[in-house]
Phi, psi and omega in degrees: 000145177241135180234149181088168183272188183298336181283343182286134174274174184299321182292320176297315181298324177295326177291336183270354182300136177282104189303319185297325181280334181263347187313320184291351182264356187236150179246147178283134176287349181260006182070017178095354181283353170227128180254120179260012190298333180227032184269088179296331178297320176302315178300317180295319179299313177298317182295327176283323177301327179297335187243009181261172183275168176300323181292322174298319177298314181300313181296314179296320180298321178299317180291321177295318177300319177298320182291322177296321178295321178293320178295317178299316181298314181297325181277353182074027181266128178296144182255000000 
């Protein structure tokens, strides 16, 4: 599926994909313990990450890893 006009690149088109229509074509990388189907904050995060620096990516990744560890601990998933 193509979204956006001719000026949109593939990454931008991917960010604009209507998740509810495409959901049946994707599998969760988390095995379903986190649902991204309507997470507009996640879309905003990716759009910002595309234009941020490597230093910003590193800092964000550290915070995300901390959050994943906390989620797994609460869910009783071994790390």
